[in-house]
NUPASE-157310 format. One record per atom (N, C-alpha, C, O, CB): residue in one letter; z, x, y. Coordinates in pm, whole numbers, padded with zeros to 5 digits, always signed. Each point is the difference from the previous one (the first is absolute). Glycine has a CB too. Example, Ala and Ser with C-alpha at 12.3 -4.5 7.8 and 13.67 -1.06 7.14 Angstrom:
<atoms>
a+00780+01319-00569
a+00000-00089+00119
a+00000+00090+00120
a+00066+00104-00002
a+00059-00293-00115
s-00197+00154+00222
s+00006+00082+00119
s+00073-00077+00109
s+00017+00051+00111
s-00232+00067-00174
</atoms>
This chain:
<atoms>
x+00006+00079-00102
x-00011-00056+00130
x-00005+00096+00089
x+00026+00119-00016
x+00077-00301-00039
x-00147+00113+00172
x-00006+00056+00159
x+00116+00008+00055
x+00084-00090+00011
x-00277-00002+00033
x+00202+00222-00003
x+00170+00018+00052
x-00002-00019+00165
x+00096+00035+00069
x-00020+00168-00274
x-00179-00254+00251
x-00038-00047+00105
x-00035-00174+00048
x-00114-00034-00032
x+00053+00285-00012
x+00148-00364+00118
x+00004-00118+00000
x-00086-00022+00134
x+00063+00028+00102
x+00164-00059-00248
x-00388-00023+00171
x-00017-00036+00056
x+00023-00142+00073
x-00093-00075-00029
x+00015+00258-00071
x+00143-00225+00159
x+00067-00124+00065
x-00093-00081+00103
x+00019-00121+00003
x+00206+00250-00026
x-00294-00091+00083
x-00091-00067+00052
x-00117+00072+00074
x+00022+00082+00090
x+00158-00234-00091
x-00346+00106-00055
x-00096+00112+00033
x-00008+00019+00165
x+00050-00087+00071
x-00196+00031-00302
x+00114+00113+00260
x-00047+00016+00138
x-00134+00115+00017
x+00008+00118+00033
x+00263-00182+00038
x-00379-00009-00102
x-00108+00103-00038
x-00057+00124+00176
x-00061+00107+00001
x-00044-00363-00251
x+00168+00161+00380
x-00002+00065+00110
x+00123+00061+00040
x+00019+00029+00118
x-00188-00165-00068
x+00263+00159-00147
x+00132+00129+00033
x-00098+00110+00027
x-00103+00032-00059
x+00329-00088-00121
x-00164+00106+00290
x-00004+00160+00029
x+00114+00077-00047
x-00016+00122+00001
x-00105-00168+00197
x+00237-00002-00241
x+00076+00065-00072
x+00077-00011-00136
x+00011-00123+00002
x-00031+00148+00200
x+00048-00009-00254
x+00122+00022-00118
x+00100+00004-00005
x+00045+00110+00033
x-00132-00038-00083
x+00191-00176+00010
x+00100+00051-00029
x+00041-00010-00079
x+00015-00119-00025
x+00003+00124+00150
x+00048+00103-00255
x+00074+00032-00089
x+00148-00046-00002
x+00079+00062+00071
x-00242+00102-00073
x+00197-00248-00060
x+00158-00016-00007
x+00049+00007-00106
x-00033-00076-00091
x+00037-00040+00240
x+00152+00281-00173
x+00061-00020-00105
x+00129-00004-00015
x+00083+00068+00060
x-00246+00000-00110
x+00193-00211-00095
x+00103-00006+00017
x+00170+00016-00013
x+00000+00106-00061
x-00202-00159+00075
x+00283+00033-00005
x+00148+00064-00040
x+00025+00031-00152
x-00075-00054-00081
x+00170-00081+00274
x+00003+00217-00236
x-00006-00015-00153
x+00078-00158-00058
x+00106-00057+00028
x-00093+00364-00038
x-00136-00339-00089
x+00043-00135-00044
x-00094-00137+00066
x+00000-00118-00036
x+00256+00246+00018
x-00346-00046+00151
x-00081-00102+00068
x-00122-00006-00089
x+00007+00030-00119
x+00081+00012+00365
x-00210-00083-00185
x-00131-00039-00048
x-00070-00058+00153
x+00052-00031+00108
x+00033-00038-00398
x-00212+00072+00246
x-00070-00046+00103
x+00049-00189+00099
x-00011-00064+00105
x-00190+00259-00290
x+00242-00196+00085
x+00053-00143+00092
x+00055+00004+00077
x-00021-00085+00086
x+00033-00009-00199
x+00114+00211+00143
x+00102+00054+00096
x-00054+00005+00147
x+00076+00016+00096
x+00020+00124-00287
x-00289-00160+00206
x-00038+00011+00142
x-00147-00088-00024
x-00112+00051+00013
x+00245+00217+00077
x-00109-00394-00123
x-00132-00085-00017
x+00010-00072+00137
x-00094-00052+00060
x+00078+00010-00343
x+00152+00048+00323
x-00043-00084+00177
x+00026+00045+00113
x+00034-00044+00110
x+00002-00130-00186
x-00072+00346-00009
x-00083+00097+00121
x-00126-00026+00062
x-00019-00014+00121
x+00114+00167-00231
x-00183-00157+00012
x-00138-00072-00006
x-00004-00100+00108
x-00103+00011+00066
x+00078+00016-00314
x+00101-00118+00286
x+00014-00057+00098
x+00031+00040+00093
x-00065-00059+00087
x+00080-00045-00188
x+00062+00188+00153
x+00046+00066+00098
x-00038+00102+00044
x+00083+00021+00089
x+00043-00108-00144
x-00186+00159+00056
x-00200+00141+00051
x-00079-00105+00044
x-00032-00091-00077
x-00028+00305-00148
x+00017-00210+00372
x-00109+00037-00006
x-00097-00011-00031
x-00023+00064-00102
x+00117-00010+00119
x-00211-00134+00038
x-00129-00016-00083
x-00067+00141-00006
x-00101-00013-00069
x+00061-00240+00144
x+00053+00376-00035
x-00099+00142-00055
x+00099+00013-00093
x-00014+00113-00047
x-00122+00032+00247
x+00234-00204-00256
x+00087+00096-00103
x+00020-00098-00189
x+00072-00097-00025
x+00111+00220+00317
x-00225-00090-00333
x+00010+00011-00150
x+00117+00036-00093
x-00004+00112-00053
x-00196-00064+00118
x+00322-00146-00096
x+00059+00044-00076
x-00016+00041-00117
x-00121+00004-00023
x+00191-00089+00141
x+00006+00126-00227
x+00017+00002-00146
x+00119+00069-00026
x+00059+00084+00068
x-00291-00090-00117
x+00272-00067-00113
x+00139+00067-00029
x-00069+00059-00093
x-00119-00009-00032
x+00330-00131+00085
x-00095+00221-00105
x+00044+00114-00098
x+00039-00076-00147
x+00097-00072+00028
x+00008+00239+00187
x-00128-00179-00317
x+00022-00095-00120
x+00056+00089-00084
x-00088+00032-00081
x-00095-00196+00100
x+00320+00242-00051
x-00006+00137-00080
x+00008-00091-00149
x-00010-00122-00012
x+00156+00348+00199
x-00137-00179-00236
x-00008-00073-00207
x+00172-00021-00001
x+00096+00066+00038
x-00340+00132-00229
x+00220-00336+00121
x+00136-00071-00060
x+00083-00066+00131
x+00118-00006+00033
x-00091+00201-00251
x-00151-00241+00272
x+00019-00132+00070
x-00084-00107+00061
x-00112+00040-00030
x+00256+00092+00052
x-00162-00240+00043
x-00065-00050+00057
x-00138-00022-00103
x+00045+00020-00113
x+00094+00071+00335
x-00306-00129-00235
x-00068+00016-00105
x-00038+00101-00081
x-00096+00001-00077
x+00061-00139+00180
x+00135+00247-00077
x+00016+00138-00087
x+00117-00010-00084
x+00049+00102-00048
x-00147+00044+00223
x+00164-00297-00206
x+00129+00036-00018
x+00086+00075-00130
x+00110+00052-00021
x-00149-00236+00172
x-00153+00138-00255
x-00015+00069-00176
x+00051+00146+00017
x+00069+00074-00070
x-00313-00211-00022
x+00183+00152+00212
x+00023+00210-00033
x+00085+00021+00002
x+00090-00075+00038
x-00214+00178+00042
x+00139+00035-00130
x+00135+00083-00008
x+00011+00031+00144
x-00097-00024+00071
x+00086+00138-00317
x+00110-00067+00292
x+00019+00027+00140
x-00016+00163+00049
x+00115+00044+00012
x+00045-00262-00029
x-00231+00290+00040
x+00002+00141+00031
x+00151+00044+00026
x+00080-00087+00037
x-00326+00073+00065
x+00288+00145-00121
x+00113+00031+00024
x+00024+00164+00060
x+00101+00070+00010
x-00061-00270-00192
x-00197+00223+00218
x+00026+00151+00108
x-00117-00029+00142
x-00110-00032+00045
x+00162+00259-00301
x+00018-00206+00263
x-00032-00040+00218
x-00144+00055+00015
x-00065-00099+00035
x+00342+00171+00110
x-00373+00047-00155
x-00010+00083-00009
x-00165-00092-00058
x-00102-00005+00069
x+00382+00189-00071
x-00267-00237-00116
x-00066-00068-00032
x-00064-00117-00017
x-00097-00026-00071
x+00173+00162+00059
x+00018-00237+00116
x-00011-00127+00060
x-00088+00045+00113
x-00107-00053+00031
x+00336-00064-00103
x-00146+00267+00159
x-00114+00021+00123
x-00128+00007-00059
x-00086-00079+00040
x+00230+00212+00109
x-00175-00038-00250
x-00144+00014-00068
x-00119-00103+00015
x-00111+00020+00048
x+00252+00087-00207
x-00068-00268+00084
x-00036-00080-00079
x-00042-00063+00163
x-00106-00062+00006
x+00256+00060-00296
x-00071+00018+00417
x-00026-00122+00095
x-00136+00097+00109
x-00105-00040+00051
x+00430-00121-00052
x-00282+00249-00001
x-00120+00097+00022
x-00098-00036-00047
x-00093-00036+00072
x+00199+00191-00068
x-00115-00154-00117
x-00191-00023-00057
x-00039-00126+00000
x-00119-00024-00020
x+00113+00193-00149
x+00099-00277+00192
x-00013-00126+00036
x+00001-00005+00128
x-00007-00122+00016
x+00091+00048-00195
x-00080+00123+00294
x-00046-00013+00119
x-00084+00022+00011
x-00063-00081+00068
x+00181+00095-00006
x-00194+00106-00114
x-00129+00028+00016
x-00110-00105-00079
x-00106+00060-00019
x+00205+00186+00053
x-00102-00339-00067
x-00052-00103-00031
x-00016-00115+00069
x-00058-00106-00027
x+00116+00201-00123
x+00018-00047+00268
x-00020-00133+00090
x-00111+00033+00113
x-00093+00080-00009
x+00358-00161-00023
x-00229-00005+00144
x-00122-00040+00088
x+00001+00178+00088
x+00089+00055+00065
x-00048-00414-00023
x-00152+00397-00071
x+00007+00136+00082
x-00004-00062+00177
x-00079-00059+00074
x-00081+00241-00302
x+00316-00114+00234
x+00082-00085+00141
x+00075+00139+00088
x+00060+00076-00075
x+00028-00357-00084
x-00086+00308+00261
x+00180+00039+00034
x+00145-00085-00061
x+00036-00118+00007
x-00160+00179+00230
x+00165+00024-00278
x+00133-00043-00084
x+00112+00015+00047
x+00014+00105+00063
x-00105-00060-00222
x+00189-00121+00152
x+00180-00006+00029
x+00022-00045-00126
x-00039-00097-00066
x+00095+00028+00324
x+00055+00209-00287
x+00121-00064-00088
x+00081-00033+00021
x+00046+00041+00106
x-00078+00029-00195
x+00115-00166+00009
x+00131-00045+00066
x+00063-00079-00106
x-00018-00110-00051
x-00062+00100+00297
x+00219+00181-00272
x+00092-00010-00132
x+00185-00037+00066
x+00073+00018+00098
x-00275+00211-00267
x+00201-00276+00061
x+00175-00064+00052
x+00076+00064-00106
x-00012-00024-00120
x-00027-00241+00220
x+00111+00339-00052
x+00121+00053-00075
x-00085+00081-00120
x-00083+00083+00038
x+00285-00300+00021
x-00186+00199-00177
x-00088+00085-00137
x-00119+00049+00086
x-00022+00108+00055
x+00075-00274-00299
x-00124+00047+00235
x-00078-00013+00058
x-00035+00081+00128
x-00116+00031+00025
x+00162-00211-00150
x+00065+00216+00212
x-00082+00096+00109
x-00035+00138-00084
x-00095+00076+00020
x+00237-00172+00216
x-00019+00110-00353
x-00042+00154-00054
x-00145-00036-00077
x-00099+00070-00021
x+00380+00047-00030
x-00264-00188+00034
x-00227-00035-00077
x-00094-00024+00083
x-00116-00033-00021
x+00159-00101-00164
x+00020+00155+00294
x-00113-00041+00138
x-00033+00164+00049
x-00111+00039+00035
x+00241-00322+00084
x-00030+00350-00123
x+00014+00096+00054
x-00137+00082-00150
x-00121+00006+00027
x+00451-00047+00150
x-00287+00080-00284
x-00065+00025-00070
x-00128-00045-00047
x-00075+00049-00085
x+00261+00001+00082
x-00200-00168+00084
x-00070-00021-00048
x-00157+00072+00102
x-00102+00059-00036
x+00296-00266-00100
x-00139+00161+00274
x-00039+00092+00126
x-00047+00111-00076
x-00118+00019-00028
x+00290-00085+00215
x-00041+00165-00233
x-00093+00141-00021
x-00134-00011-00119
x-00112+00049-00006
x+00365+00095+00061
x-00197-00209-00115
x-00145-00008-00071
x-00158-00055+00022
x-00108+00037-00047
x+00293-00042-00066
x-00152-00086+00197
x-00106-00020+00092
x-00079+00089+00051
x-00123-00004-00006
x+00238-00133+00044
x-00050+00220+00012
x-00009+00083+00075
x-00097+00118-00088
x-00106+00015+00061
x+00346-00103+00076
x-00234+00173-00261
x-00025+00078-00084
x-00162-00122-00035
x-00108+00043+00039
x+00420+00116-00125
x-00309-00303+00015
x-00113-00118+00005
x-00097-00024+00108
x-00106-00060-00018
x+00266-00039-00093
x-00125+00145+00215
x-00092-00088+00044
x+00060+00047+00182
x+00036-00091+00075
x-00077-00144-00336
x+00044+00369+00303
x+00057+00099+00098
x-00052-00094+00162
x+00066-00003+00104
x-00102+00289-00296
x-00135-00375+00160
x-00016-00061+00137
x+00057-00161+00030
x-00045-00063+00095
x-00171+00228-00099
x+00324-00226-00090
x+00044-00133+00017
x+00092-00007+00103
x+00116-00013-00041
x-00154-00035-00177
x+00023+00053+00351
x+00105-00071+00088
x+00141-00001-00047
x-00020+00105-00060
x-00158-00246+00125
x+00291+00118-00089
x+00158-00006-00036
x+00064-00055+00127
x-00037+00052+00105
x+00045+00160-00274
x+00093-00321+00175
x+00096+00020+00044
x+00099-00024-00105
x-00037-00078-00088
x-00055+00042+00300
x+00232+00094-00224
x+00099-00075-00110
x+00147-00007+00073
x+00071+00083+00056
x-00204+00020-00292
x+00146-00289+00197
x+00101-00005+00069
x+00118-00003-00140
x-00033-00043-00111
x-00097-00086+00365
x+00256+00177-00225
x+00110-00001-00114
x+00110-00113+00031
x+00021-00010+00121
x-00053+00276-00163
x+00086-00328-00016
x+00142-00076+00044
x+00098-00039-00153
x-00012-00044-00114
x-00137-00092+00364
x+00250+00193-00149
x+00125-00033-00099
x+00025+00125-00057
x+00058-00007-00108
x-00108-00231+00043
x+00018+00375+00113
x+00000+00104-00085
x+00031+00111+00036
x-00076+00051+00083
x-00049-00147-00169
x+00227+00164+00048
x+00004+00142+00146
x-00111+00105-00050
x-00057-00043-00100
x+00361+00056+00165
x-00345+00099-00026
x-00112+00066-00083
x+00046+00092-00091
x+00103+00067-00012
x-00247-00090+00183
x-00021-00002-00269
x+00082+00053-00127
x+00046+00142-00031
x+00067+00026-00100
x-00186-00195+00020
x+00068+00292+00197
x+00050+00155+00014
x+00169-00028-00021
x+00061+00093-00052
x-00276+00018+00253
x+00302-00250-00159
x+00126+00026+00033
x+00051-00038-00188
x-00037-00094-00070
x+00051+00021+00414
x+00076+00184-00377
x+00087-00058-00108
x+00029-00158-00065
x+00056-00063+00089
x+00027+00258+00019
x-00092-00235-00167
x+00053-00176-00023
x+00144+00057-00059
x+00017+00066-00103
x-00278-00251+00015
x+00399+00123+00219
x+00115-00027-00062
x+00112-00075-00074
x+00122+00013-00017
x-00213+00079+00130
x-00059-00225-00171
x+00030-00078-00070
x+00072+00023-00156
x-00016+00108-00057
x-00158-00187+00220
x+00220+00014-00199
x+00000+00014-00105
x-00097-00033-00155
x-00066-00104+00000
x+00246+00104+00172
x-00181+00026-00208
x-00065-00024-00096
x-00062-00158-00096
x+00023+00041-00113
x+00111+00191+00154
x-00174-00330-00055
x+00044-00081-00063
x-00154-00053-00128
x-00001-00114-00046
x+00223+00059+00294
x-00314+00140-00279
x-00063-00045-00075
x+00014-00010-00162
x-00062-00073-00077
x-00034+00128+00276
x+00203+00049-00231
x+00057-00010-00070
x+00156-00059-00038
x+00074+00031-00093
x-00259+00105+00121
x+00200-00211+00061
x+00122-00133+00026
x+00014-00044-00154
x-00106+00007-00061
x+00028-00126+00332
x+00211+00067-00360
x-00026-00071-00097
x-00023-00162+00084
x-00007-00039+00117
x+00154+00223-00317
x-00152-00245+00069
x-00106-00143+00105
x+00112-00095+00131
x-00054-00046+00100
x-00128-00039-00395
x+00306+00072+00276
x+00097-00066+00075
x-00001+00065+00134
x-00019-00056+00108
x+00157-00005-00307
x-00118+00174+00181
x+00045+00148+00147
x-00146-00017+00049
x-00006-00026+00120
x+00198+00274-00234
x-00325-00237+00041
x-00111+00014+00076
x-00050-00176+00095
x-00050-00015+00112
x-00023+00254-00333
x+00108-00328+00134
x+00014-00108+00072
x+00087-00057+00081
x-00028-00107+00055
x-00072+00105-00190
x+00211+00058+00155
x+00062+00038+00155
x-00062+00081+00051
x-00113-00047+00010
x+00306+00019-00044
x-00189+00150+00085
x-00055+00049+00057
x-00111-00054+00097
x-00008+00012+00122
x+00102+00106-00288
x-00189-00190+00066
x-00094-00068+00067
x-00027-00103+00078
x-00095-00033+00072
x+00074+00121-00200
x+00180-00157+00084
x-00001-00077+00108
x+00084-00007+00119
x+00013-00082+00090
x-00094-00006-00249
x+00136+00202+00131
x+00079+00177+00162
x-00174-00014+00057
x+00013-00030+00119
x+00229+00343-00288
x-00310-00310+00155
x-00112+00065+00055
x-00067-00130+00075
x-00069+00011+00101
x+00038+00199-00295
x+00059-00327+00136
x-00092-00135+00069
x-00123-00020+00022
x-00027-00073+00095
x+00173+00065-00004
x-00245+00058-00164
x-00118-00004-00028
x-00038-00124-00135
x-00110-00013-00053
x+00118+00289+00161
x+00085-00336-00133
x-00055-00130-00064
x+00135-00084-00013
x+00112+00049-00015
x-00331+00061-00129
x+00184-00260+00152
x+00097-00120+00060
x+00115+00030-00120
x-00027+00064-00101
x-00170-00287+00223
x+00301+00177-00101
x+00091+00014-00121
x-00010-00121-00065
x+00046+00003-00114
x+00112+00150+00208
x-00212-00277-00050
x-00050-00050-00097
x-00057-00022-00126
x+00027-00076-00093
x+00008+00087+00241
x-00138+00094-00123
x-00125+00072-00007
x+00129+00103-00146
x-00012-00017-00122
x-00200+00010+00472
x+00274+00062-00313
x+00071+00138-00072
x+00074-00125-00113
x-00029+00004-00120
x+00099+00251+00364
x+00030-00364-00188
x+00091-00065-00122
x-00157-00076-00094
x+00027-00076-00092
x+00285-00004+00266
x-00393+00094-00158
x-00148-00035-00113
x+00015+00075-00061
x-00038+00110+00040
x-00130-00182+00050
x+00237+00063-00235
x+00027+00138-00123
x-00191-00005-00021
x-00073+00099+00010
x+00403-00152-00201
x-00373-00080+00163
x-00152+00057-00067
x-00121+00053+00091
x-00109+00044-00038
x+00159-00222-00132
x+00022+00155+00361
x-00060+00066+00103
x+00067+00133-00026
x-00102+00068-00006
x+00055-00267+00177
x+00148+00287-00192
x+00042+00087-00017
x-00061+00103-00139
x-00014+00121+00020
x+00192-00269+00129
x-00190+00125-00203
x-00070+00027-00187
x-00125-00001+00016
x-00052+00053-00099
x+00204-00178-00051
x-00242+00084+00240
x-00092-00043+00051
x-00010+00133+00121
x-00116+00031+00026
x+00149-00321-00110
x+00000+00315+00107
x-00048+00063+00128
x+00100+00118-00010
x-00073+00087+00048
x-00017-00306+00111
x+00165+00260-00178
x+00079+00135-00032
x-00076+00117-00057
x+00023+00114+00039
x+00161-00258-00082
x-00262+00122-00038
x-00054+00108+00007
x-00116+00045+00118
x+00010+00113+00048
x+00064-00155-00285
x-00149-00021+00269
x-00066+00042+00150
x+00078+00028+00099
x-00049+00051+00101
x-00109-00176-00138
x+00262+00105+00030
x+00091+00034+00081
x+00041+00144-00001
x-00025+00092+00078
x+00082-00314-00099
x+00023+00215-00108
x+00047+00178-00081
x-00158+00103+00050
x+00000+00103+00067
x+00169-00220-00381
x-00256+00064+00271
x-00172+00183+00063
x+00008-00017+00069
x-00005+00106+00063
x-00185-00050-00141
x+00209-00165+00165
x-00022-00012+00164
x+00061+00137+00061
x-00060+00097+00047
x+00089-00380-00035
x+00145+00251-00034
x+00109+00095+00006
x-00025+00084-00043
x+00007+00102+00069
x+00119-00204-00066
x-00167+00113-00138
x-00007+00134-00021
x-00120+00119+00072
x+00002+00122+00015
x+00108-00248-00228
x-00215+00012+00247
x-00116+00127+00058
x+00043+00031+00085
x+00011+00122+00019
x-00195-00170-00063
x+00244-00072+00169
x+00099+00082+00114
x+00061+00118+00015
x-00020+00087+00084
x+00055-00255-00081
x+00088+00160-00151
x+00101+00082+00037
x-00052+00119-00090
x+00066+00103+00007
x+00140-00281+00057
x-00291+00177-00127
x-00053+00095-00069
x-00131+00097+00090
x-00048+00107-00036
x+00130-00284-00184
x-00118+00095+00349
x-00067+00086+00086
x+00069+00127+00023
x+00119+00029+00010
x-00212-00219+00089
x-00070+00293-00089
x+00066+00153+00079
x-00071+00002+00106
x-00111-00022-00049
x+00163+00179-00133
x-00073-00144+00323
x-00045+00022+00114
x-00089+00145-00027
x+00067+00087-00056
x+00145-00231+00189
x-00293+00166-00115
x-00055+00143+00018
x-00063+00027+00068
x-00086-00086+00016
x+00097+00111-00153
x-00026+00090+00221
x-00017+00013+00132
x-00198+00027+00061
x-00090+00083+00008
x+00402+00028-00038
x-00286-00210+00049
x-00217+00001+00064
x-00003+00061+00118
x+00083+00050+00077
x-00179-00293-00145
x-00039+00226+00063
x-00033+00057+00124
x+00002-00092+00115
x-00062-00082-00068
x-00065+00233-00057
x+00137-00193+00200
x+00076-00105+00120
x-00115-00097-00029
x-00103+00043-00050
x+00238+00113+00276
x-00122-00275-00198
x-00130-00130-00032
x-00036+00078+00135
x+00028+00117+00025
x+00042-00420-00166
x-00152+00195+00239
x-00110-00027+00149
x+00060-00105+00022
x+00058-00012+00108
x-00302+00093-00133
x+00248-00201-00084
x-00014-00111+00029
x+00166-00045+00143
x+00091+00067+00051
x-00269-00100-00367
x+00141-00080+00322
x+00077-00053+00121
x+00133-00066-00092
x-00015-00094-00078
x-00221+00030+00277
x+00340+00118-00179
x+00103-00089-00076
x+00104-00093+00059
x+00075+00048+00085
x-00106+00127-00218
x+00050-00343+00088
x+00080-00037+00089
x+00096-00058-00143
x-00027-00050-00109
x-00135+00001+00385
x+00276+00087-00208
x+00172-00019-00088
x+00053-00123+00066
x-00014-00029+00119
x+00100+00302-00154
x-00017-00348-00064
x+00066-00111+00048
x+00129-00068-00076
x+00007-00011-00122
x-00236-00014+00211
x+00297-00005-00025
x+00134-00018-00110
x+00099-00108+00092
x+00029-00004+00119
x-00027+00296-00248
x+00038-00388-00005
x+00118-00056+00091
x+00151+00062+00027
x+00074+00056-00081
x-00198-00245-00001
x+00143+00162+00219
x+00167+00057+00083
x+00111+00014-00101
x+00084+00090+00000
x-00120-00231+00225
x+00025+00016-00334
x+00162+00045-00080
x-00057+00030-00082
x+00082-00050-00077
x+00105-00074+00114
x-00295+00183-00133
x+00034+00023-00092
x+00000+00149-00017
x-00087+00086-00004
x+00028-00306-00050
x+00193+00220+00045
x+00047+00178-00081
x-00035+00064-00060
x+00057+00109+00009
x+00055-00139-00016
x-00203+00025-00078
x-00069+00071-00067
x-00110+00077+00068
x-00051+00098-00055
x+00122-00246-00103
x-00104+00110+00263
x-00087+00046+00119
x+00025+00006+00078
x-00044-00102+00053
x-00061+00062-00096
x+00188+00127+00156
x+00057+00037+00102
x-00138+00120+00094
x-00083+00078-00047
x+00379-00128-00110
x-00269+00015+00283
x-00114+00035+00055
x-00063+00077-00032
x-00117-00009-00037
x+00180-00049+00156
x+00039+00202-00105
x-00068+00132-00018
x-00059+00025-00141
x-00027+00119-00015
x+00185-00033+00186
x-00177-00138-00243
x-00091-00040-00134
x-00102-00024-00003
x-00100+00041-00058
x+00224-00103-00002
x-00088-00044+00158
x-00138-00108+00038
x-00100+00159+00074
x-00095+00067-00040
x+00253-00411+00140
x-00066+00345+00026
x-00063+00135+00066
x-00089+00109-00101
x-00113+00044+00014
x+00334-00065+00150
x-00163+00034-00224
x-00082+00118-00052
x-00133-00032-00100
x-00045+00086-00076
x+00281+00039+00094
x-00266-00201-00011
x-00126-00044-00007
x-00128+00076+00054
x-00103+00045-00050
x+00239-00231+00051
x-00074+00177+00137
x-00111+00074+00071
x-00005+00178-00061
x-00087+00068+00055
x+00131-00258+00191
x+00019+00242-00324
x-00010+00157-00019
x-00050-00014-00115
x+00045+00073-00088
x+00133+00040+00208
x-00304-00228-00160
x-00089+00023-00149
x-00149-00015+00092
x-00097+00019-00073
x+00276-00159-00180
x-00210+00115+00378
x-00119-00026+00080
x-00010+00099+00105
x+00091+00050+00066
x-00082-00285-00113
x-00135+00255+00053
x-00012+00070+00121
x-00046-00101+00123
x-00006+00042+00115
x-00051+00178-00263
x+00030-00329+00122
x-00075-00082+00081
x+00111-00141+00055
x+00118+00005-00033
x-00371+00091-00120
x+00219-00172+00205
x+00152-00050+00087
x+00051-00096-00044
x-00072-00086-00053
x+00018+00142+00240
x+00175-00070-00181
x+00123-00057-00058
x+00037-00118+00101
x+00000+00003+00123
x+00086+00231-00241
x-00052-00346+00026
x+00119-00100+00119
x+00124-00048-00092
x-00007-00019-00122
x-00205-00114+00294
x+00296+00122-00114
x+00101-00089-00089
x+00066-00181+00016
x-00033-00053+00106
x+00090+00324-00109
x-00038-00290-00018
x+00048-00182+00002
x+00090-00023-00083
x-00024-00006-00121
x-00177-00088+00161
x+00393+00068+00040
x+00116-00035-00106
x-00057-00177+00076
x-00056-00028+00106
x+00335+00297-00152
x-00228-00358-00073
x-00057-00113+00043
x+00197-00060-00081
x+00100+00056-00046
x-00503-00049+00047
x+00360-00134+00023
x+00151-00070-00009
x+00012-00039-00167
x-00108-00017-00058
x+00109-00110+00339
x+00108+00116-00350
x+00047+00010-00145
x+00023+00118-00047
x+00017+00100+00069
x-00124-00269-00110
x+00111+00161-00136
x-00018+00098-00112
x-00095+00053-00038
x-00109+00010+00058
x+00232-00095-00112
x-00082+00139-00079
x-00107+00057-00095
x-00120-00105+00042
x-00093+00056+00058
x+00262+00046-00283
x-00184-00258+00204
x-00078-00051-00041
x-00045-00076+00179
x-00061-00106+00016
x+00156+00102-00337
x-00055+00074+00407
x-00047-00098+00109
x-00140+00001+00034
x-00037-00049+00107
x+00247+00071-00018
x-00294+00033-00172
x-00156-00088+00003
x+00030-00142-00042
x-00104-00033+00057
x-00056+00239-00135
x+00193-00290+00044
x+00051-00144-00036
x-00020-00030+00159
x-00117-00030+00019
x+00315+00037-00259
x-00151-00007+00313
x+00043-00096+00144
x-00124+00111+00083
x-00097-00054+00053
x+00452-00047-00057
x-00341+00240+00008
x-00094+00079+00087
x-00121+00010-00036
x-00048+00105+00043
x+00203+00007+00012
x-00252-00191-00133
x-00113+00035-00028
x-00150-00006+00124
x-00113+00047-00002
x+00254-00122-00239
x-00083+00014+00311
x-00075-00021+00098
x+00002+00099+00108
x-00097+00040+00064
x+00121-00254-00132
x+00158+00266+00089
x-00048+00118+00112
x-00035+00099-00083
x-00115+00035+00027
x+00263-00075+00168
x-00096+00109-00294
x-00048+00093-00097
x-00203+00005+00000
x-00068+00102+00011
x+00351-00173-00175
x-00324-00050+00151
x-00179-00009+00014
x-00021+00024+00108
x-00080+00090+00026
x+00018-00243-00157
x+00128+00077+00239
x-00036-00003+00167
x+00011+00202+00024
x-00087+00074+00046
x+00246-00401+00052
x-00063+00349-00133
x+00012+00159+00021
x-00114+00077-00077
x-00061+00096+00047
x+00326-00117-00027
x-00288-00036-00153
x-00131+00131-00046
x-00110-00021+00083
x-00079+00090+00025
x+00116-00076-00278
x-00046-00105+00288
x-00187-00077+00011
x+00034+00095+00158
x-00031+00111-00044
x-00051-00476-00105
x+00116+00387+00271
x+00032+00039+00100
x+00007+00149-00049
x-00059+00081+00071
x+00164-00301+00036
x-00056+00256-00192
x-00015+00168-00026
x-00086+00035-00033
x-00055+00099+00047
x+00205-00068-00092
x-00204-00117-00074
x-00134+00049-00098
x-00137-00087+00117
x-00075+00049+00084
x+00225-00058-00429
x-00141-00055+00325
x-00123-00049+00091
x-00144+00096+00101
x-00122+00005-00017
x+00353-00177+00023
x-00124+00242+00112
x-00075+00058+00057
x-00109+00126-00097
x-00114+00025+00040
x+00315-00106+00160
x-00125+00165-00363
x-00020+00096+00009
x-00153-00071-00165
x-00048+00070-00088
x+00361+00121+00253
x-00338-00335-00140
x-00053-00014-00111
x-00160-00113+00053
x-00066-00060-00084
x+00360+00107-00083
x-00323-00051+00317
x-00047-00004+00065
x-00156-00018-00081
x-00038+00099-00062
x+00244+00006+00222
x-00277-00199-00159
x-00153+00009-00009
x-00074+00059+00053
x-00120-00012-00028
x+00141-00124-00010
</atoms>
């Protein structure tokens, strides 16, 4: 099955926006974004294995394997300037995809937008959770607030979805940043002001990864601030990137 979901066809669009979800998330997380971007943008969502239309497939457990697959899928999209957006785990995937696209298609203009994640060169101080026993793992997921409590209380849902979450957390927790040449693409970094896992100085350090323009924006909310602030994020992305993708 395809790694990328096309929400609504916009054949006259001038810019593609590919959105990569958080751990446990799928393309559905960004479906409503296709209505929020202006007409010259066409939005696509990444659908990792193990969720959505790919529910029957085993989830990948190595972040670099995910980035390889996403980069290859992007090369099959309409040939347009590209914006990559990734939230949380998706931010690190988007960064690695940017590195690969530079090698596979160096002439393709890009803008990298990262959300809810510290810069990848900063060692994580969070405890490893993907190896925890069932009860402890589910309790930790509940603390992270990525899934509604009602769903976590549904034993059938937990049994079905736990392998996907474990795979995603294994992917991000075993990822090791390697020092690459600096990117040349613009980077826009976003976070929720109450997200204790992404203090401003850790967000600011994304600037070290590019020689291109850099901007940051802190918004109201915690780690999943996007649920309320999507329109503000999109407005900032459009303002930051529009002039760079002029026809």
